[in-house]
C-alpha positions, 0 to 999 in steps of 0.5 A: 824465143819460139819453140818449133818442131821439125819432123823428117821421115824416111831418111835413107842411110846405109850402115854396118849394124846388127847382132850377126857379125855378117851384118857388120861386114857389108852395108845394109839399108836403114831408114830414120825418122826424126822429130826435133824440137828446137829454139828459133829466135828469128825468121832467118835460116841461121836461127834454126837447123837446116833440114838438109844438115839434119838428114846429112848428119843422120846419114853420116852417123849411120855410115860412120859407126857400127853397133850390135844393137839397133837401140845403140844406133838410134841412141847415136843418131839421137845424140848427134842431133841433140848435140846441135846448139838449138835442139831442145829435144829429139826423137830418132826412130831407126828402121831396119828393113832387111830385118823386117823382111827376114821376119815377115813383119811390116817393120822393125825399129828402135826409138830413142829420145833426148831432151834438155832438163 
């Protein structure tokens, strides 16, 4: 077994998340970064996790749920990735561009990690 790390940054997704009820009424943009450690047993696509599948799972998780806390959204994304069979460790960072803009700061993000063990 070989442990390999996949990183994907800038996965754009839309969802209804936020502390203000109005933020959960209409979809807004989120950006997700992933850092995934996984087992790779051989040099074949079916022996790893397809990058497209990771990005699609992030987008569907952001779109299909609704949380008050950004931290809860990050945990849901990390859990969805962690549930994939080859994944040993995952860190999901969820950025909320509109919150950053409204505060006049560069970034607002929450990060959650899961690991085997």
